[in-house]
C-alpha positions as CSV (number, residue, x, y, z in Angstrom):
1,M,-132.8,-63.3,58.5
2,K,-134.5,-60.0,59.1
3,F,-138.1,-60.4,58.1
4,I,-139.7,-57.2,56.9
5,K,-142.5,-58.8,55.3
6,G,-144.1,-62.3,56.1
7,D,-143.9,-64.4,59.4
8,P,-140.8,-66.5,59.9
9,K,-142.9,-69.1,61.6
10,Y,-145.3,-69.4,58.6
11,P,-143.2,-69.1,55.5
12,S,-145.3,-68.8,52.2
13,G,-142.8,-70.6,50.0
14,S,-142.1,-67.6,48.0
15,L,-139.1,-65.5,49.4
16,V,-137.4,-62.2,48.1
17,A,-134.0,-61.7,49.9
18,F,-132.5,-58.1,49.1
19,S,-129.5,-55.9,50.1
20,E,-128.8,-52.3,49.8
21,V,-125.7,-51.5,47.9
22,K,-123.1,-49.3,49.6
23,G,-120.4,-48.0,47.1
24,Y,-119.2,-49.9,44.0
25,N,-121.7,-52.3,42.5
26,P,-120.0,-54.7,40.1
27,I,-123.3,-56.3,39.1
28,E,-125.0,-53.1,37.7
29,P,-123.2,-50.0,38.4
30,D,-126.1,-47.7,38.8
31,A,-128.3,-50.1,41.0
32,K,-128.7,-49.3,44.8
33,I,-130.7,-52.6,45.3
34,L,-129.8,-56.3,44.7
35,A,-132.6,-58.9,45.1
36,V,-133.1,-62.7,44.5
37,H,-136.3,-64.5,44.3
38,I,-136.4,-68.0,45.9
39,V,-139.2,-70.4,45.6
40,V,-139.9,-73.4,47.7
41,S,-142.4,-76.1,46.0
42,P,-144.8,-77.6,48.5
43,L,-146.0,-79.9,46.1
44,S,-143.0,-82.5,46.4
45,A,-143.1,-82.1,50.2
46,H,-145.5,-85.3,50.3
47,S,-142.4,-87.2,49.4
48,Y,-140.6,-85.4,52.2
49,N,-138.3,-83.5,49.4
50,Y,-138.5,-79.7,49.4
51,P,-136.9,-78.7,45.8
52,V,-136.0,-75.2,45.6
53,V,-135.3,-72.5,42.7
54,V,-133.2,-69.7,43.3
55,F,-133.7,-67.2,40.3
56,P,-130.7,-65.0,39.0
57,V,-129.8,-61.7,40.8
58,S,-132.2,-58.6,39.9
59,A,-130.9,-55.1,40.2
60,F,-133.0,-52.1,41.0
61,A,-132.3,-48.3,40.8
62,N,-133.8,-47.6,44.2
63,K,-136.1,-49.0,47.0
64,S,-139.1,-47.6,45.7
65,Q,-138.9,-49.3,42.4
66,F,-138.1,-52.5,44.0
67,F,-141.1,-52.4,46.4
68,K,-143.3,-51.8,43.5
69,I,-142.4,-55.2,42.2
70,V,-142.7,-56.7,45.5
71,D,-146.1,-55.5,46.0
72,F,-147.1,-56.7,42.6
73,M,-146.0,-60.2,43.7
74,G,-148.5,-60.3,46.4
75,N,-148.2,-63.2,48.8
76,C,-144.4,-63.4,49.5
77,D,-141.9,-63.1,52.3
78,V,-139.2,-60.5,52.0
79,V,-136.0,-60.6,54.1
80,Q,-133.4,-57.9,54.3
81,L,-129.6,-58.9,54.3
82,E,-126.8,-57.1,55.4
83,D,-125.6,-54.3,53.1
84,F,-123.7,-55.2,49.9
85,Q,-120.3,-53.4,50.3
86,I,-117.1,-54.5,49.1
87,P,-114.2,-53.6,51.5
88,E,-111.5,-51.7,50.1
89,N,-108.8,-54.4,51.1
90,E,-110.8,-57.4,49.8
91,D,-110.9,-59.1,46.3
92,Q,-114.0,-58.5,44.5
93,E,-114.4,-62.0,43.5
94,E,-113.7,-63.2,47.1
95,Y,-116.4,-61.1,48.5
96,I,-119.1,-62.3,45.9
97,K,-118.1,-65.9,47.1
98,K,-118.9,-65.0,50.6
99,R,-122.3,-63.3,49.7
100,M,-123.2,-66.5,47.7
101,K,-122.5,-68.6,50.8
102,M,-124.6,-66.2,52.9
103,L,-127.4,-66.7,50.3
104,N,-127.1,-70.4,50.4
105,D,-127.2,-70.2,54.3
106,V,-130.5,-68.0,53.9
107,V,-132.0,-70.4,51.5
108,Q,-131.2,-73.4,53.7
109,D,-132.9,-71.5,56.9
110,Y,-135.9,-70.8,54.7
111,V,-136.4,-74.2,53.7
112,D,-136.0,-75.5,57.2
113,A,-138.6,-73.0,58.4
114,F,-140.9,-73.9,55.4
115,Q,-140.3,-77.9,56.0
116,K,-141.2,-77.4,59.8
117,N,-144.3,-75.2,59.1
118,Y,-145.6,-77.8,56.5
119,A,-145.0,-80.9,58.8
120,N,-146.9,-79.2,61.6
121,N,-149.8,-78.4,59.5
122,V,-150.2,-81.9,57.8
123,Q,-149.2,-84.2,60.6
124,E,-152.8,-84.7,62.2
125,Q,-154.1,-85.2,58.6
126,D,-151.6,-87.7,57.4
127,I,-152.1,-89.8,60.6
128,A,-156.0,-89.6,60.0
129,I,-155.4,-90.6,56.5
130,F,-153.1,-93.5,57.4
131,D,-155.5,-94.7,59.9
132,Y,-158.3,-94.8,57.5
133,L,-156.1,-96.7,55.1
134,L,-155.4,-99.3,57.8
135,D,-159.4,-99.7,58.6
136,F,-160.1,-100.1,54.9
137,E,-157.3,-102.9,54.7
138,Q,-158.8,-104.8,57.4
139,L,-162.4,-104.7,56.0
140,A,-161.6,-105.4,52.4
141,L,-158.3,-107.4,52.6
142,P,-158.6,-110.0,55.2
143,F,-155.5,-112.0,55.3
144,K,-153.1,-113.9,57.7
145,G,-149.9,-112.3,58.5
146,N,-148.7,-108.8,59.4
147,L,-150.9,-106.0,58.1
148,N,-148.3,-103.2,58.1
149,S,-145.8,-105.4,56.3
150,K,-148.5,-106.3,53.6
151,I,-149.2,-102.6,53.2
152,K,-145.6,-101.7,52.8
153,K,-144.8,-104.3,50.4
154,R,-148.0,-103.4,48.0
155,K,-146.9,-99.8,48.0
156,K,-143.5,-100.4,47.2
157,K,-144.5,-102.3,44.1
158,E,-146.9,-99.3,43.0
159,N,-144.0,-96.8,42.5
160,P,-146.3,-93.7,42.5
161,L,-145.9,-91.0,39.9
162,N,-144.0,-88.1,41.6
163,L,-141.2,-85.7,40.5
164,Q,-138.3,-88.0,41.4
165,N,-139.8,-91.1,39.6
166,S,-140.9,-89.2,36.7
167,L,-137.3,-87.9,36.1
168,K,-135.8,-91.4,36.8
169,R,-138.4,-92.9,34.2
170,M,-137.4,-90.2,31.7
171,E,-133.7,-90.8,32.2
172,E,-134.2,-94.5,31.5
173,L,-136.1,-93.9,28.2
174,L,-133.6,-91.5,27.1
175,N,-130.8,-93.8,27.8
176,S,-132.7,-96.5,25.8
177,S,-133.1,-94.1,23.0
178,K,-129.2,-93.2,23.0
179,K,-128.4,-97.1,22.9
180,E,-130.8,-97.6,20.0
181,L,-129.3,-94.7,18.1
182,E,-125.8,-96.1,18.7
183,S,-126.8,-99.4,17.5
184,T,-128.5,-98.2,14.4
185,K,-125.3,-96.0,13.6
186,T,-123.1,-98.9,13.7
187,S,-125.5,-101.1,11.6
188,K,-126.0,-98.6,8.8
189,K,-123.6,-98.9,5.9
190,T,-124.3,-95.4,4.7
191,T,-122.2,-92.5,5.8
192,K,-122.0,-91.1,9.4
193,T,-123.8,-87.9,8.5
194,K,-126.7,-89.8,6.7
195,T,-126.8,-92.6,9.5
196,V,-127.4,-89.9,12.3
197,K,-130.1,-88.1,10.4
198,E,-132.1,-91.1,9.5
199,S,-132.1,-92.8,12.9
200,N,-132.8,-89.7,14.7
201,K,-136.3,-89.7,13.1
202,T,-137.3,-92.7,15.0
203,V,-135.1,-93.1,17.9
204,I,-136.8,-90.7,20.3
205,R,-140.5,-91.9,20.9
206,L,-142.1,-88.8,22.3
207,D,-145.4,-90.4,23.2
208,E,-143.5,-92.3,25.9
209,F,-142.3,-89.2,27.6
210,K,-145.7,-87.2,27.5
211,P,-147.2,-88.8,30.6
212,Y,-144.1,-87.7,32.6
213,I,-143.9,-84.3,31.0
214,A,-147.7,-83.5,31.4
215,F,-147.4,-84.5,35.1
216,I,-144.4,-82.1,35.7
217,K,-146.0,-79.2,33.7
218,K,-149.1,-79.5,35.9
219,Y,-147.6,-80.2,39.3
220,H,-144.0,-78.7,39.2
221,P,-144.0,-75.3,37.4
222,E,-140.5,-74.8,39.0
223,I,-139.0,-77.2,36.5
224,D,-138.4,-75.8,33.1
225,I,-139.8,-79.0,31.6
226,I,-140.7,-77.4,28.2
227,N,-137.1,-77.0,27.3
228,F,-136.6,-80.5,27.9
229,E,-139.6,-81.3,25.7
230,K,-138.0,-79.1,22.9
231,A,-134.7,-80.9,23.2
232,L,-136.6,-84.3,22.6
233,E,-138.6,-82.8,19.5
234,N,-135.4,-81.6,18.1
235,N,-133.8,-85.2,18.6
236,D,-131.2,-83.5,20.7
237,I,-130.3,-86.5,23.2
238,M,-127.3,-84.8,24.6
239,L,-129.2,-81.5,25.5
240,A,-132.1,-83.3,27.0
241,N,-129.8,-85.3,29.1
242,L,-128.2,-82.1,30.5
243,Y,-131.6,-80.8,31.2
244,L,-132.4,-84.0,33.3
245,H,-129.1,-83.7,35.3
246,K,-129.9,-80.0,36.0
247,Y,-133.4,-81.0,37.3
248,Y,-131.8,-83.6,39.6
249,A,-129.6,-81.0,41.0
250,I,-132.4,-78.8,41.6
251,I,-134.6,-81.0,43.6
252,D,-131.3,-82.1,45.6
253,E,-130.8,-78.4,46.4
254,R,-127.4,-78.4,44.7
255,Y,-127.6,-75.1,43.2
256,E,-124.0,-74.7,42.1
257,T,-124.3,-77.8,40.1
258,A,-127.7,-76.9,38.7
259,Q,-125.9,-73.6,37.4
260,Y,-123.0,-75.6,36.0
261,F,-125.3,-77.7,33.8
262,Q,-127.4,-74.5,32.8
263,N,-124.1,-72.9,31.6
264,R,-123.3,-76.1,29.5
265,I,-126.8,-75.8,28.1
266,N,-126.3,-72.1,27.1
267,A,-122.9,-72.8,25.6
268,I,-124.6,-75.6,23.2
269,K,-127.2,-73.3,22.4
270,Q,-125.1,-70.5,21.4
271,K,-123.1,-72.7,19.1
272,K,-126.2,-73.8,17.2
């Protein structure tokens, strides 16, 4: 990666990667710059998980137009990739696949750099906090046995609220709603259409989802949880489930899988 803005040793978490276009541009014929915005969330780094959002490719007429947007973004890193130029003897689709792999490598390198910088900055603080917790446990909770073992067991039971746990809990609630809907449908003696309509009114209990949705809205803006919330409000269990699968793929850095679920979501929305 060739950084033209920012320091590779101290990445900000917001990266813009761009290429100059030479020759034919299949994405936008008149564009001379192709760029992608990549965001790494430091919020989930506390659980040693580094979710990444890679936004769709943007096209710009020229460098001047592109850098005006970059200047507006403020604190972000900018890297220039090799020129986008499709060889005459190479298939267009194959070339684009190679460029996607190149972009994935850039994303991975950037996440690794971000992770290293984060770990270096918080290591001493984390050790200090852990030592303080040990001292507090020794003073306030005297007991016989191994102290470290006691703390680990207690923390395991607490299951603190974080992104992974929030998604897991919402998935459990959604599965419970789905089972309740199926049970209600089979027990009703009315027509199938009427059954679904009536049962959907009560099958999803929005109040049970609200704490987790509120947490993600506040601490994980990279997750489009508002769309999941809308699916719940519309009693669309299938669509809500697809959003959850998409979120899992994002936090596991499976970008192609996340795009697959987004395509399925888009197809369902177009049919409505």
